[in-house]
C-alpha atoms as a printed R data frame, in Angstrom:
    type eleno elety resid chain resno       x       y      z
1   ATOM     1    CA   MET     A     1   0.000   0.000  0.000
2   ATOM     2    CA   SER     A     2   1.543   3.308 -1.075
3   ATOM     3    CA   VAL     A     3  -0.143   5.446  1.616
4   ATOM     4    CA   GLU     A     4  -0.175   4.229  5.197
5   ATOM     5    CA   ILE     A     5  -1.736   6.172  8.068
6   ATOM     6    CA   VAL     A     6  -0.903   5.439 11.704
7   ATOM     7    CA   THR     A     7  -3.522   7.048 13.944
8   ATOM     8    CA   PHE     A     8  -3.364   7.716 17.670
9   ATOM     9    CA   GLY     A     9  -6.042   9.144 19.940
10  ATOM    10    CA   CYS     A    10  -9.672  10.119 19.589
11  ATOM    11    CA   ARG     A    11 -12.514   9.540 17.147
12  ATOM    12    CA   LEU     A    12 -11.912  13.003 15.703
13  ATOM    13    CA   ASN     A    13  -8.377  11.988 14.767
14  ATOM    14    CA   ASN     A    14  -9.739   8.820 13.180
15  ATOM    15    CA   ALA     A    15 -12.258  10.793 11.119
16  ATOM    16    CA   GLU     A    16  -9.511  13.155  9.986
17  ATOM    17    CA   SER     A    17  -7.270  10.229  9.092
18  ATOM    18    CA   ASP     A    18  -9.989   8.936  6.774
19  ATOM    19    CA   ALA     A    19 -10.115  12.349  5.074
20  ATOM    20    CA   ILE     A    20  -6.329  12.445  4.784
21  ATOM    21    CA   ARG     A    21  -6.334   8.971  3.247
22  ATOM    22    CA   SER     A    22  -8.652  10.200  0.493
23  ATOM    23    CA   ALA     A    23  -6.685  13.412 -0.081
24  ATOM    24    CA   ALA     A    24  -3.327  11.613 -0.230
25  ATOM    25    CA   ALA     A    25  -4.513   8.740 -2.422
26  ATOM    26    CA   GLY     A    26  -2.034   8.053 -5.186
27  ATOM    27    CA   GLU     A    27   1.038   9.159 -3.248
28  ATOM    28    CA   ASP     A    28   3.986   6.795 -3.302
29  ATOM    29    CA   ASP     A    29   5.762   5.342 -0.263
30  ATOM    30    CA   LEU     A    30   4.165   7.695  2.253
31  ATOM    31    CA   THR     A    31   3.486   7.059  5.933
32  ATOM    32    CA   ILE     A    32   1.442   9.651  7.820
33  ATOM    33    CA   VAL     A    33   1.546   9.545 11.615
34  ATOM    34    CA   ASN     A    34  -1.511  11.305 13.057
35  ATOM    35    CA   THR     A    35  -0.486  11.976 16.644
36  ATOM    36    CA   CYS     A    36  -2.262  12.479 19.962
37  ATOM    37    CA   ALA     A    37  -1.098  14.646 22.879
38  ATOM    38    CA   VAL     A    38  -3.640  13.823 25.576
39  ATOM    39    CA   THR     A    39  -0.905  12.143 27.634
40  ATOM    40    CA   ALA     A    40   2.879  12.098 27.535
41  ATOM    41    CA   GLU     A    41   2.640   8.373 26.780
42  ATOM    42    CA   ALA     A    42   0.557   9.066 23.659
43  ATOM    43    CA   THR     A    43   3.276  11.346 22.314
44  ATOM    44    CA   ARG     A    44   5.971   8.808 23.240
45  ATOM    45    CA   GLN     A    45   4.106   6.098 21.317
46  ATOM    46    CA   ALA     A    46   3.984   8.340 18.241
47  ATOM    47    CA   VAL     A    47   7.735   8.918 18.401
48  ATOM    48    CA   LYS     A    48   8.237   5.158 18.756
49  ATOM    49    CA   ALA     A    49   6.028   4.499 15.700
50  ATOM    50    CA   ILE     A    50   8.003   7.001 13.610
51  ATOM    51    CA   ARG     A    51  11.309   5.360 14.463
52  ATOM    52    CA   LYS     A    52   9.943   1.870 13.896
53  ATOM    53    CA   THR     A    53   8.616   2.821 10.458
54  ATOM    54    CA   ALA     A    54  11.940   4.372  9.450
55  ATOM    55    CA   ARG     A    55  13.834   1.332 10.683
56  ATOM    56    CA   GLU     A    56  11.611  -1.326  9.125
57  ATOM    57    CA   ARG     A    57  10.698   0.500  5.915
58  ATOM    58    CA   PRO     A    58  13.677   2.587  4.871
59  ATOM    59    CA   GLY     A    59  13.089   5.061  2.080
60  ATOM    60    CA   ARG     A    60   9.479   5.892  2.984
61  ATOM    61    CA   ARG     A    61   8.545   9.517  3.480
62  ATOM    62    CA   ILE     A    62   7.172  10.057  6.991
63  ATOM    63    CA   VAL     A    63   4.859  12.995  7.589
64  ATOM    64    CA   VAL     A    64   3.789  13.803 11.148
65  ATOM    65    CA   THR     A    65   0.561  15.615 11.981
66  ATOM    66    CA   GLY     A    66  -2.044  15.758 14.779
67  ATOM    67    CA   CYS     A    67  -2.103  17.336 18.223
68  ATOM    68    CA   ALA     A    68   1.436  16.443 19.287
69  ATOM    69    CA   ALA     A    69   2.787  17.841 16.024
70  ATOM    70    CA   GLN     A    70   0.756  21.025 16.489
71  ATOM    71    CA   ILE     A    71   1.986  21.533 20.054
72  ATOM    72    CA   GLU     A    72   5.610  20.458 19.550
73  ATOM    73    CA   PRO     A    73   6.441  20.959 15.856
74  ATOM    74    CA   ALA     A    74  10.133  21.591 16.546
75  ATOM    75    CA   ARG     A    75  10.460  18.262 18.365
76  ATOM    76    CA   PHE     A    76   9.257  16.310 15.351
77  ATOM    77    CA   ALA     A    77  11.030  18.500 12.809
78  ATOM    78    CA   ALA     A    78  14.288  17.709 14.606
79  ATOM    79    CA   MET     A    79  13.829  13.979 14.010
80  ATOM    80    CA   PRO     A    80  15.924  12.861 11.024
81  ATOM    81    CA   GLU     A    81  13.272  10.250 10.172
82  ATOM    82    CA   VAL     A    82  10.599  12.930  9.571
83  ATOM    83    CA   ALA     A    83  10.210  14.484  6.128
84  ATOM    84    CA   ARG     A    84   7.491  16.958  7.054
85  ATOM    85    CA   VAL     A    85   5.400  18.247  9.967
86  ATOM    86    CA   VAL     A    86   1.804  19.346  9.297
87  ATOM    87    CA   GLY     A    87  -0.495  21.178 11.722
88  ATOM    88    CA   ASN     A    88  -4.038  20.281 12.726
89  ATOM    89    CA   ALA     A    89  -5.718  22.981 10.645
90  ATOM    90    CA   GLU     A    90  -3.538  22.230  7.646
91  ATOM    91    CA   LYS     A    91  -3.930  18.443  7.656
92  ATOM    92    CA   ILE     A    92  -7.551  18.478  6.479
93  ATOM    93    CA   ARG     A    93  -6.808  20.693  3.481
94  ATOM    94    CA   PRO     A    94  -6.683  18.470  0.370
95  ATOM    95    CA   ASP     A    95  -4.079  20.724 -1.253
96  ATOM    96    CA   ILE     A    96  -1.617  20.125  1.586
97  ATOM    97    CA   TRP     A    97  -1.166  16.532  0.371
98  ATOM    98    CA   ALA     A    98  -0.842  17.388 -3.322
99  ATOM    99    CA   ARG     A    99   2.808  17.360 -4.375
100 ATOM   100    CA   THR     A   100   2.547  20.156 -6.922
101 ATOM   101    CA   GLY     A   101   5.759  21.957 -6.044
102 ATOM   102    CA   PRO     A   102   8.179  22.740 -3.223
103 ATOM   103    CA   LEU     A   103   6.533  22.275  0.148
104 ATOM   104    CA   PRO     A   104   7.573  23.718  3.514
105 ATOM   105    CA   ARG     A   105   9.091  21.138  5.832
106 ATOM   106    CA   VAL     A   106   7.013  22.551  8.712
107 ATOM   107    CA   ALA     A   107   3.466  23.580  7.814
108 ATOM   108    CA   VAL     A   108   2.046  24.403 11.242
109 ATOM   109    CA   GLY     A   109  -0.036  27.558 11.601
110 ATOM   110    CA   ASP     A   110  -1.498  29.396 14.598
111 ATOM   111    CA   ILE     A   111  -4.331  27.106 15.661
112 ATOM   112    CA   MET     A   112  -5.770  29.811 17.928
113 ATOM   113    CA   ALA     A   113  -6.371  31.992 14.863
114 ATOM   114    CA   VAL     A   114  -8.728  29.411 13.315
115 ATOM   115    CA   ARG     A   115 -12.300  30.627 13.683
116 ATOM   116    CA   ARG     A   116 -14.413  28.300 11.548
117 ATOM   117    CA   ALA     A   117 -14.872  24.554 11.676
118 ATOM   118    CA   ALA     A   118 -13.923  22.891  8.409
119 ATOM   119    CA   PRO     A   119 -15.813  19.869  7.077
120 ATOM   120    CA   VAL     A   120 -13.891  16.611  7.232
121 ATOM   121    CA   ALA     A   121 -14.906  14.864  4.032
122 ATOM   122    CA   ALA     A   122 -14.150  11.182  3.518
123 ATOM   123    CA   PRO     A   123 -16.131   8.142  2.399
124 ATOM   124    CA   PRO     A   124 -16.797   5.694  5.230
125 ATOM   125    CA   ARG     A   125 -14.283   2.855  5.530
126 ATOM   126    CA   HIS     A   126 -16.654   0.833  7.735
127 ATOM   127    CA   VAL     A   127 -20.384   0.550  8.275
128 ATOM   128    CA   ARG     A   128 -19.873   2.782 11.348
129 ATOM   129    CA   ALA     A   129 -18.604   6.205 10.274
130 ATOM   130    CA   SER     A   130 -17.546   9.264 12.283
131 ATOM   131    CA   LEU     A   131 -18.758  12.763 11.431
132 ATOM   132    CA   ALA     A   132 -16.739  15.624 12.931
133 ATOM   133    CA   VAL     A   133 -19.179  18.448 13.702
134 ATOM   134    CA   GLN     A   134 -17.125  20.386 16.258
135 ATOM   135    CA   ASN     A   135 -13.498  21.186 16.945
136 ATOM   136    CA   GLY     A   136 -11.468  22.965 19.604
137 ATOM   137    CA   CYS     A   137 -12.317  23.788 23.204
138 ATOM   138    CA   ASP     A   138 -12.901  27.046 25.094
139 ATOM   139    CA   HIS     A   139 -12.419  25.439 28.506
140 ATOM   140    CA   ARG     A   140  -9.066  25.262 30.202
141 ATOM   141    CA   CYS     A   141  -9.042  22.227 32.461
142 ATOM   142    CA   THR     A   142  -5.822  22.421 34.432
143 ATOM   143    CA   PHE     A   143  -4.542  19.005 33.302
144 ATOM   144    CA   CYS     A   144  -5.334  19.372 29.596
145 ATOM   145    CA   ILE     A   145  -3.013  20.416 26.783
146 ATOM   146    CA   ILE     A   146  -5.473  19.677 23.971
147 ATOM   147    CA   PRO     A   147  -6.855  23.242 23.461
148 ATOM   148    CA   PHE     A   148  -3.334  24.213 22.396
149 ATOM   149    CA   GLY     A   149  -3.435  21.467 19.785
150 ATOM   150    CA   ARG     A   150  -6.989  22.070 18.615
151 ATOM   151    CA   GLY     A   151  -7.635  25.773 19.218
152 ATOM   152    CA   ASN     A   152 -10.811  27.425 20.418
153 ATOM   153    CA   ALA     A   153 -14.268  25.883 20.065
154 ATOM   154    CA   ARG     A   154 -15.924  26.112 16.680
155 ATOM   155    CA   SER     A   155 -18.933  24.333 15.204
156 ATOM   156    CA   LEU     A   156 -19.736  23.119 11.718
157 ATOM   157    CA   ASP     A   157 -22.705  24.917 10.160
158 ATOM   158    CA   LEU     A   158 -25.927  22.950 10.632
159 ATOM   159    CA   ASP     A   159 -26.623  22.522  6.922
160 ATOM   160    CA   ILE     A   160 -23.060  21.359  6.241
161 ATOM   161    CA   ALA     A   161 -23.212  18.872  9.116
162 ATOM   162    CA   VAL     A   162 -26.552  17.480  7.932
163 ATOM   163    CA   ALA     A   163 -25.251  17.205  4.366
164 ATOM   164    CA   GLY     A   164 -22.199  15.368  5.699
165 ATOM   165    CA   ALA     A   165 -24.398  12.853  7.488
166 ATOM   166    CA   ARG     A   166 -26.492  12.334  4.353
167 ATOM   167    CA   ALA     A   167 -23.361  11.746  2.290
168 ATOM   168    CA   LEU     A   168 -22.133   9.097  4.738
169 ATOM   169    CA   VAL     A   169 -25.470   7.299  4.634
170 ATOM   170    CA   GLU     A   170 -25.556   7.408  0.836
171 ATOM   171    CA   ALA     A   171 -22.024   5.954  0.805
172 ATOM   172    CA   GLY     A   172 -23.141   2.983  2.899
173 ATOM   173    CA   ALA     A   173 -22.804   3.980  6.561
174 ATOM   174    CA   ARG     A   174 -25.307   2.200  8.785
175 ATOM   175    CA   GLU     A   175 -24.258   4.089 11.881
176 ATOM   176    CA   VAL     A   176 -22.968   7.659 12.129
177 ATOM   177    CA   VAL     A   177 -21.047   8.801 15.203
178 ATOM   178    CA   LEU     A   178 -21.036  12.544 15.894
179 ATOM   179    CA   THR     A   179 -17.672  13.594 17.213
180 ATOM   180    CA   GLY     A   180 -15.676  16.633 18.302
181 ATOM   181    CA   VAL     A   181 -13.214  17.835 20.903
182 ATOM   182    CA   ASP     A   182 -16.013  19.204 23.109
183 ATOM   183    CA   LEU     A   183 -19.084  17.832 21.376
184 ATOM   184    CA   THR     A   184 -21.702  19.302 23.704
185 ATOM   185    CA   SER     A   185 -20.370  22.797 23.010
186 ATOM   186    CA   TYR     A   186 -21.768  22.491 19.468
187 ATOM   187    CA   GLU     A   187 -23.697  25.693 18.939
188 ATOM   188    CA   ILE     A   188 -25.789  27.634 16.473
189 ATOM   189    CA   ASP     A   189 -25.873  31.430 16.782
190 ATOM   190    CA   GLY     A   190 -24.214  31.258 20.182
191 ATOM   191    CA   GLN     A   191 -26.717  28.782 21.639
192 ATOM   192    CA   SER     A   192 -26.086  25.162 22.649
193 ATOM   193    CA   ALA     A   193 -27.565  23.118 19.833
194 ATOM   194    CA   LEU     A   194 -26.291  19.529 19.823
195 ATOM   195    CA   GLY     A   195 -29.832  18.287 20.382
196 ATOM   196    CA   ARG     A   196 -31.089  20.396 17.491
197 ATOM   197    CA   LEU     A   197 -28.370  18.934 15.271
198 ATOM   198    CA   VAL     A   198 -29.266  15.384 16.311
199 ATOM   199    CA   LYS     A   199 -32.916  15.939 15.448
200 ATOM   200    CA   ALA     A   200 -32.046  17.592 12.130
201 ATOM   201    CA   ILE     A   201 -29.828  14.680 11.064
202 ATOM   202    CA   LEU     A   202 -32.425  12.075 12.001
203 ATOM   203    CA   ALA     A   203 -35.112  13.994 10.103
204 ATOM   204    CA   ALA     A   204 -32.909  14.418  7.019
205 ATOM   205    CA   CYS     A   205 -31.665  10.810  7.039
206 ATOM   206    CA   PRO     A   206 -34.687   8.526  7.404
207 ATOM   207    CA   ASP     A   207 -32.600   5.624  6.081
208 ATOM   208    CA   LEU     A   208 -29.992   5.983  8.841
209 ATOM   209    CA   PRO     A   209 -30.651   3.185 11.363
210 ATOM   210    CA   ARG     A   210 -28.273   4.439 14.050
211 ATOM   211    CA   LEU     A   211 -26.942   7.785 15.226
212 ATOM   212    CA   ARG     A   212 -24.455   7.761 18.086
213 ATOM   213    CA   LEU     A   213 -22.654  10.402 20.147
214 ATOM   214    CA   SER     A   214 -19.000  10.245 21.079
215 ATOM   215    CA   SER     A   215 -17.772  11.637 24.421
216 ATOM   216    CA   ILE     A   216 -19.949  14.379 25.911
217 ATOM   217    CA   ASP     A   217 -19.892  16.705 28.891
218 ATOM   218    CA   GLY     A   218 -23.149  16.102 30.776
219 ATOM   219    CA   ILE     A   219 -23.192  19.575 32.335
220 ATOM   220    CA   GLU     A   220 -23.543  21.039 28.813
221 ATOM   221    CA   ALA     A   221 -26.353  18.759 27.629
222 ATOM   222    CA   ASP     A   222 -29.181  20.904 26.220
223 ATOM   223    CA   ALA     A   223 -32.923  20.305 26.516
224 ATOM   224    CA   ASP     A   224 -33.266  19.155 22.902
225 ATOM   225    CA   LEU     A   225 -30.554  16.558 23.427
226 ATOM   226    CA   LEU     A   226 -32.293  15.142 26.485
227 ATOM   227    CA   ASP     A   227 -35.583  15.106 24.582
228 ATOM   228    CA   ALA     A   228 -33.935  13.275 21.689
229 ATOM   229    CA   LEU     A   229 -32.522  10.656 24.050
230 ATOM   230    CA   ALA     A   230 -36.010  10.118 25.456
231 ATOM   231    CA   THR     A   231 -37.941  10.067 22.166
232 ATOM   232    CA   GLU     A   232 -35.623   9.081 19.294
233 ATOM   233    CA   PRO     A   233 -35.024   5.310 19.177
234 ATOM   234    CA   ARG     A   234 -32.441   5.762 16.403
235 ATOM   235    CA   LEU     A   235 -30.270   7.806 18.781
236 ATOM   236    CA   MET     A   236 -28.288   5.040 20.437
237 ATOM   237    CA   PRO     A   237 -28.611   4.441 24.217
238 ATOM   238    CA   HIS     A   238 -24.932   4.879 25.028
239 ATOM   239    CA   LEU     A   239 -23.207   7.976 26.396
240 ATOM   240    CA   HIS     A   240 -19.518   8.284 27.167
241 ATOM   241    CA   LEU     A   241 -19.124  10.984 29.815
242 ATOM   242    CA   SER     A   242 -16.172  13.248 30.498
243 ATOM   243    CA   LEU     A   243 -16.258  12.899 34.309
244 ATOM   244    CA   GLN     A   244 -12.521  12.750 35.206
245 ATOM   245    CA   ALA     A   245 -13.039  12.574 38.993
246 ATOM   246    CA   GLY     A   246 -15.625  12.082 41.716
247 ATOM   247    CA   ASP     A   247 -14.290  14.366 44.435
248 ATOM   248    CA   ASP     A   248 -15.400  18.004 44.497
249 ATOM   249    CA   MET     A   249 -12.039  19.414 45.599
250 ATOM   250    CA   ILE     A   250 -10.229  17.561 42.815
251 ATOM   251    CA   LEU     A   251 -12.871  18.662 40.299
252 ATOM   252    CA   THR     A   252 -12.312  22.257 41.448
253 ATOM   253    CA   ARG     A   253  -8.549  21.917 41.068
254 ATOM   254    CA   MET     A   254  -9.094  20.394 37.639
255 ATOM   255    CA   LYS     A   255 -11.237  23.446 36.789
256 ATOM   256    CA   ARG     A   256 -14.097  21.219 35.732
257 ATOM   257    CA   ARG     A   257 -17.541  22.792 35.444
258 ATOM   258    CA   HIS     A   258 -19.510  20.059 37.206
259 ATOM   259    CA   ARG     A   259 -19.450  18.632 40.713
260 ATOM   260    CA   ARG     A   260 -19.984  15.109 41.973
261 ATOM   261    CA   ALA     A   261 -23.700  15.665 42.598
262 ATOM   262    CA   ASP     A   262 -24.139  16.979 39.041
263 ATOM   263    CA   ALA     A   263 -22.687  13.786 37.562
264 ATOM   264    CA   ILE     A   264 -24.865  11.546 39.707
265 ATOM   265    CA   ALA     A   265 -27.996  13.597 38.970
266 ATOM   266    CA   PHE     A   266 -27.323  13.615 35.229
267 ATOM   267    CA   CYS     A   267 -26.944   9.842 35.076
268 ATOM   268    CA   ARG     A   268 -30.050   9.348 37.222
269 ATOM   269    CA   ASP     A   269 -32.149  11.730 35.118
270 ATOM   270    CA   VAL     A   270 -31.022  10.308 31.771
271 ATOM   271    CA   LYS     A   271 -31.612   6.772 33.032
272 ATOM   272    CA   ARG     A   272 -35.159   7.782 33.883
273 ATOM   273    CA   LEU     A   273 -35.641   9.244 30.391
274 ATOM   274    CA   ARG     A   274 -34.008   6.274 28.641
275 ATOM   275    CA   PRO     A   275 -34.006   3.173 30.857
276 ATOM   276    CA   ASP     A   276 -31.808   1.161 28.462
277 ATOM   277    CA   ILE     A   277 -29.009   3.758 28.460
278 ATOM   278    CA   VAL     A   278 -25.473   2.579 29.229
279 ATOM   279    CA   PHE     A   279 -22.785   4.980 30.466
280 ATOM   280    CA   GLY     A   280 -19.070   4.999 29.877
281 ATOM   281    CA   ALA     A   281 -16.686   7.549 31.358
282 ATOM   282    CA   ASP     A   282 -13.194   9.021 31.308
283 ATOM   283    CA   LEU     A   283 -11.577   8.973 34.755
284 ATOM   284    CA   ILE     A   284  -8.149  10.216 35.858
285 ATOM   285    CA   ALA     A   285  -6.264   8.432 38.636
286 ATOM   286    CA   GLY     A   286  -3.742  10.240 40.792
287 ATOM   287    CA   PHE     A   287  -4.390  13.872 39.913
288 ATOM   288    CA   PRO     A   288  -2.022  16.159 41.886
289 ATOM   289    CA   THR     A   289  -3.019  16.602 45.571
290 ATOM   290    CA   GLU     A   290  -5.426  13.610 45.393
291 ATOM   291    CA   THR     A   291  -5.579  11.804 48.744
292 ATOM   292    CA   ASP     A   292  -6.779   8.248 49.352
293 ATOM   293    CA   ALA     A   293 -10.137   9.607 50.543
294 ATOM   294    CA   MET     A   294 -10.505  11.773 47.438
295 ATOM   295    CA   PHE     A   295  -9.699   8.837 45.198
296 ATOM   296    CA   ALA     A   296 -12.235   6.676 47.049
297 ATOM   297    CA   ARG     A   297 -14.949   9.123 45.977
298 ATOM   298    CA   THR     A   298 -13.904   8.700 42.343
299 ATOM   299    CA   LEU     A   299 -13.947   4.935 42.759
300 ATOM   300    CA   ASP     A   300 -17.422   5.103 44.304
301 ATOM   301    CA   LEU     A   301 -18.655   7.019 41.252
302 ATOM   302    CA   VAL     A   302 -18.498   3.809 39.204
303 ATOM   303    CA   GLU     A   303 -21.366   2.426 41.293
304 ATOM   304    CA   GLU     A   304 -23.232   5.670 41.919
305 ATOM   305    CA   CYS     A   305 -23.388   6.569 38.216
306 ATOM   306    CA   ARG     A   306 -23.759   2.948 37.105
307 ATOM   307    CA   LEU     A   307 -20.805   3.238 34.764
308 ATOM   308    CA   THR     A   308 -20.040   0.335 32.448
309 ATOM   309    CA   TYR     A   309 -17.227   1.253 30.063
310 ATOM   310    CA   LEU     A   310 -14.289   3.059 31.665
311 ATOM   311    CA   HIS     A   311 -11.381   4.836 30.013
312 ATOM   312    CA   VAL     A   312  -8.876   5.115 32.858
313 ATOM   313    CA   PHE     A   313  -5.949   7.513 32.575
314 ATOM   314    CA   PRO     A   314  -3.145   7.609 35.131
315 ATOM   315    CA   TYR     A   315  -2.474  11.324 35.576
316 ATOM   316    CA   SER     A   316   0.061  12.477 33.001
317 ATOM   317    CA   ARG     A   317   2.003  15.662 33.688
318 ATOM   318    CA   ARG     A   318   1.869  18.003 30.704
319 ATOM   319    CA   PRO     A   319   4.388  20.888 30.908
320 ATOM   320    CA   GLY     A   320   2.697  24.241 30.468
321 ATOM   321    CA   THR     A   321  -0.525  23.243 32.223
322 ATOM   322    CA   PRO     A   322  -1.459  24.545 35.708
323 ATOM   323    CA   ALA     A   323  -1.690  21.001 37.102
324 ATOM   324    CA   ALA     A   324   1.975  20.425 36.262
325 ATOM   325    CA   ARG     A   325   2.854  22.946 39.004
326 ATOM   326    CA   MET     A   326   0.694  21.248 41.660
327 ATOM   327    CA   PRO     A   327   2.110  18.774 44.235
328 ATOM   328    CA   ALA     A   328   2.333  15.388 42.558
329 ATOM   329    CA   VAL     A   329   1.016  12.085 43.870
330 ATOM   330    CA   ALA     A   330   3.622   9.339 44.262
331 ATOM   331    CA   GLU     A   331   4.000   7.329 41.075
332 ATOM   332    CA   GLU     A   332   3.295   4.026 42.844
333 ATOM   333    CA   ALA     A   333   0.011   5.424 44.207
334 ATOM   334    CA   VAL     A   334  -1.010   6.673 40.773
335 ATOM   335    CA   THR     A   335  -0.349   3.236 39.291
336 ATOM   336    CA   GLU     A   336  -2.278   1.428 42.028
337 ATOM   337    CA   ARG     A   337  -5.252   3.795 41.796
338 ATOM   338    CA   ALA     A   338  -5.423   3.340 38.025
339 ATOM   339    CA   ARG     A   339  -5.310  -0.407 38.576
340 ATOM   340    CA   ALA     A   340  -8.155  -0.187 41.116
341 ATOM   341    CA   LEU     A   341 -10.294   1.853 38.710
342 ATOM   342    CA   ARG     A   342  -9.686  -0.635 35.918
343 ATOM   343    CA   ARG     A   343 -10.684  -3.516 38.229
344 ATOM   344    CA   ALA     A   344 -13.874  -1.659 39.141
345 ATOM   345    CA   GLY     A   345 -14.563  -1.047 35.461
346 ATOM   346    CA   ALA     A   346 -13.996  -4.710 34.597
347 ATOM   347    CA   ASP     A   347 -16.375  -5.770 37.382
348 ATOM   348    CA   ALA     A   348 -19.012  -3.258 36.234
349 ATOM   349    CA   LEU     A   349 -18.757  -4.533 32.667
350 ATOM   350    CA   VAL     A   350 -19.228  -8.137 33.801
351 ATOM   351    CA   ARG     A   351 -22.343  -7.128 35.746
352 ATOM   352    CA   HIS     A   352 -23.737  -5.434 32.649
353 ATOM   353    CA   LEU     A   353 -22.995  -8.437 30.455
354 ATOM   354    CA   ASP     A   354 -24.535 -10.775 33.032
355 ATOM   355    CA   ARG     A   355 -27.756  -8.738 33.069
356 ATOM   356    CA   GLU     A   356 -28.058  -9.000 29.294
357 ATOM   357    CA   ILE     A   357 -27.696 -12.781 29.010
358 ATOM   358    CA   GLY     A   358 -30.865 -14.352 27.610
359 ATOM   359    CA   HIS     A   359 -32.099 -11.144 25.978
360 ATOM   360    CA   ARG     A   360 -32.474 -10.586 22.253
361 ATOM   361    CA   ARG     A   361 -30.793  -7.392 21.102
362 ATOM   362    CA   SER     A   362 -30.426  -5.535 17.830
363 ATOM   363    CA   VAL     A   363 -26.850  -5.974 16.581
364 ATOM   364    CA   LEU     A   364 -25.140  -4.137 13.728
365 ATOM   365    CA   VAL     A   365 -22.656  -6.469 12.036
366 ATOM   366    CA   GLU     A   366 -19.491  -4.371 11.644
367 ATOM   367    CA   SER     A   367 -17.192  -7.135 10.398
368 ATOM   368    CA   ARG     A   368 -17.789 -10.769  9.541
369 ATOM   369    CA   HIS     A   369 -17.278 -11.894 13.126
370 ATOM   370    CA   LEU     A   370 -18.021  -8.779 15.213
371 ATOM   371    CA   GLY     A   371 -21.066  -6.629 15.813
372 ATOM   372    CA   ARG     A   372 -22.349  -4.178 18.400
373 ATOM   373    CA   THR     A   373 -25.614  -3.827 20.240
374 ATOM   374    CA   GLN     A   374 -27.346  -0.480 20.464
375 ATOM   375    CA   ASP     A   375 -25.658   0.162 23.821
376 ATOM   376    CA   PHE     A   376 -22.247  -0.432 22.168
377 ATOM   377    CA   SER     A   377 -21.644  -3.870 23.685
378 ATOM   378    CA   PRO     A   378 -19.484  -6.010 21.367
379 ATOM   379    CA   VAL     A   379 -20.866  -9.322 20.107
380 ATOM   380    CA   ARG     A   380 -18.486 -11.988 18.745
381 ATOM   381    CA   PHE     A   381 -20.054 -14.357 16.173
382 ATOM   382    CA   ALA     A   382 -18.958 -17.965 15.934
383 ATOM   383    CA   SER     A   383 -19.826 -18.078 12.228
384 ATOM   384    CA   PRO     A   384 -19.404 -15.260  9.672
385 ATOM   385    CA   ARG     A   385 -22.211 -12.752  9.149
386 ATOM   386    CA   SER     A   386 -23.009 -10.293  6.373
387 ATOM   387    CA   VAL     A   387 -21.389  -6.930  7.107
388 ATOM   388    CA   GLY     A   388 -23.818  -4.019  7.448
389 ATOM   389    CA   VAL     A   389 -26.820  -6.131  8.362
390 ATOM   390    CA   ILE     A   390 -28.753  -5.353 11.564
391 ATOM   391    CA   GLN     A   391 -29.964  -8.558 13.217
392 ATOM   392    CA   ASP     A   392 -31.860  -9.527 16.330
393 ATOM   393    CA   VAL     A   393 -29.433 -11.736 18.223
394 ATOM   394    CA   GLU     A   394 -29.917 -13.745 21.403
395 ATOM   395    CA   LEU     A   395 -27.083 -13.031 23.828
396 ATOM   396    CA   THR     A   396 -26.169 -16.441 25.192
397 ATOM   397    CA   SER     A   397 -22.789 -16.037 26.911
398 ATOM   398    CA   HIS     A   398 -19.834 -13.723 27.396
399 ATOM   399    CA   ASP     A   399 -16.141 -13.869 28.243
400 ATOM   400    CA   GLY     A   400 -16.100 -10.820 30.533
401 ATOM   401    CA   ARG     A   401 -15.440  -8.409 27.685
402 ATOM   402    CA   GLU     A   402 -17.815  -9.252 24.830
403 ATOM   403    CA   PHE     A   403 -20.862 -11.363 24.145
404 ATOM   404    CA   ARG     A   404 -20.610 -14.629 22.291
405 ATOM   405    CA   SER     A   405 -23.243 -15.677 19.800
406 ATOM   406    CA   MET     A   406 -23.663 -18.628 17.462
C-alpha cells in the first residue's frame, strides 16, 4: 500500500485520518503519523512508531501531523526520520497533500487563529462512520493540553453537518457517530444546539438506522438533546461521559464545570428518560493533591453513576498546564489507583454483560465476526455474518469483555 496512516487518539483523529487517506490517495511510499497529545505516553508512542517505520521500511517519506505535532512541531522536525510536519488545521486541506511543487518542511499555523470549523470529508471505511461536527475547546481544564493542539471551540454549520451525514449514509454507513473535541459545546448562533443537530440529522436521514454520540460533557447537555434521548429510538442508548473525577475538591482543582452531585444527577435523570441507556466515562487516577479519601470518591462514582465502560488515565504531567505545578502524587500510588479503577470497570462490565444474558438485542454487524448492540456492547459471532446487516441476536454467553453468539 503506497499510503499508510498510523492514527493515535480520539474519534476526531480517526475521522480526519480517513479524510487524509482520500486526499493523499495516489502518493507513493508515504506514511502519515496522526499523533495524539492527551498524555505524555501518547506522544511517546507516536515517536516510537516514527522510528519503527523508518527502521523497518527505509526510504518511505514520513509525515507527522495531529495534536502532538501542532503543540511540539520543533520536536518532530528535529527527528531525522521525519520528512514533514503538518499542523491540525492544515492536515484536512486536500491541497496540503498534493505534491505540486516545493513544500515547507514545517506547515504548522497558529491554531488559535482558526475561527471556523472545516468539514472533514471522507467516504466511510466501515459501516460505522464518524462525522466531525465540532473542533477545539474554550475550557481550560488544568490538566489538559489539547486546546493548544486544537484551538478554540468552533462548530460546523448545521446545513453542512446534515449534508455530511447524508453523504455518509448514501455511501453505505449504517451508523454515524457525531464527534468533536467538546461535542456538547456544538452551537448555532451562540446557543447550545447539539440536540437540534441530532434531530435535524435524524429527520434528514430517514434511512440511517443508528446515530451515536462520542464523548460528551453532561453539564452542557441541552434540553433538545435530552428530549432526543427520550424520544428518538435511532439515537443510540450509550453515552460516554467526560467525568474525570468524583471528588469536588479535585474537580475544582481540575477546573471542571460540574461537581460530583451533578454527575450523579445527570446519570439518574437520563436513566429515567431512557431506561436502556449505558454509560461509559473518562476517569483520571492520581491527579495532583489527590488523597486516598478523594480517590475513594472517584472509585465510588463507578457504582453511583452505574458506569459500564471506563477509560482510565493515570495522571500524566503536561508541561505548560497549571496542574503540572501542583504537588504530585507518588507514582506508585497513581499506578495502584489506576489499577483499582480498571478492576472496578472490569467488574461493572461483567455485571452489565450478566444482566443481558438471555435477551435478544439488535446488533449491527461491523465485520464478519463482530457486531455491536445499540448500547455499544461487542458481540463476537462464531460463524461469519453479512457486514452491514442489523440482526436480532440472542445473547447467550460472554467472556467478561464481549458477548458470544452462534
